[in-house]
C-alpha positions as CSV (number, residue, x, y, z in Angstrom):
1,M,21.1,-14.5,-19.3
2,E,22.0,-11.8,-16.5
3,E,20.1,-11.9,-13.4
4,M,18.4,-9.2,-12.3
5,L,16.6,-8.3,-9.2
6,I,12.9,-7.3,-9.9
7,K,11.2,-7.4,-6.8
8,Q,11.9,-7.3,-3.0
9,T,10.1,-7.6,0.4
10,D,11.5,-6.2,3.6
11,E,10.1,-6.6,6.9
12,I,11.2,-4.4,9.7
13,M,10.2,-4.1,13.3
14,V,9.8,-0.7,15.0
15,S,8.3,0.4,18.4
16,T,5.8,2.5,17.7
17,E,2.7,3.6,15.1
18,E,4.7,7.0,14.6
19,E,8.0,5.3,13.7
20,A,6.3,2.8,11.3
21,A,4.5,5.8,9.3
22,A,8.0,7.5,9.2
23,L,9.6,4.7,7.9
24,I,7.2,3.8,5.0
25,Q,7.5,7.5,4.1
26,S,11.3,7.4,4.2
27,F,11.0,4.5,1.5
28,K,8.5,6.5,-0.5
29,D,10.9,9.5,-0.6
30,K,14.0,7.4,-1.8
31,A,12.2,5.4,-4.5
32,G,12.7,7.7,-7.2
33,S,16.4,8.5,-6.5
34,E,17.4,4.6,-6.1
35,G,15.2,3.3,-9.2
36,Y,12.4,1.0,-7.8
37,E,8.7,2.0,-7.2
38,I,6.9,1.0,-3.6
39,A,4.3,-2.1,-5.1
40,N,2.5,-2.7,-1.5
41,Y,3.2,-1.6,2.2
42,S,1.6,-2.3,5.5
43,S,2.2,-2.0,9.1
44,T,0.6,-4.5,11.7
45,H,0.5,-4.2,15.2
46,K,1.7,-7.3,17.6
47,E,1.7,-7.8,21.2
48,K,4.0,-10.3,23.2
49,K,1.8,-12.1,26.1
50,S,3.1,-13.9,29.1
51,K,-0.1,-15.6,31.2
52,G,-2.6,-13.1,29.5
53,E,-0.6,-9.9,30.3
54,V,0.9,-7.8,27.4
55,I,4.9,-7.6,28.2
56,D,5.6,-6.3,24.5
57,E,4.5,-4.0,21.8
58,Y,5.7,-3.5,18.5
59,Y,5.0,-2.8,14.9
60,I,5.7,-5.1,11.9
61,V,6.4,-2.9,8.5
62,K,6.5,-4.5,5.2
63,I,7.3,-3.0,2.1
64,T,7.5,-4.7,-1.3
65,K,9.8,-2.8,-3.6
66,K,9.9,-3.5,-7.4
67,W,12.0,-2.4,-9.9
68,C,10.9,-2.3,-14.0
């Protein structure tokens, strides 16, 4: 039997909410031409803290691509 990729989840770190939205849109734009569909996507705001202070902020974009 031939092996075939049917689903893939990517997690990508970006700096801002605007970058997260742009990244999701770029995956949506490429979906048809690259032969997959977006099954699910999300972005989550994360903070790194040290001694109660926020020292770094970023977003994790999670995109699930599905091939039929």
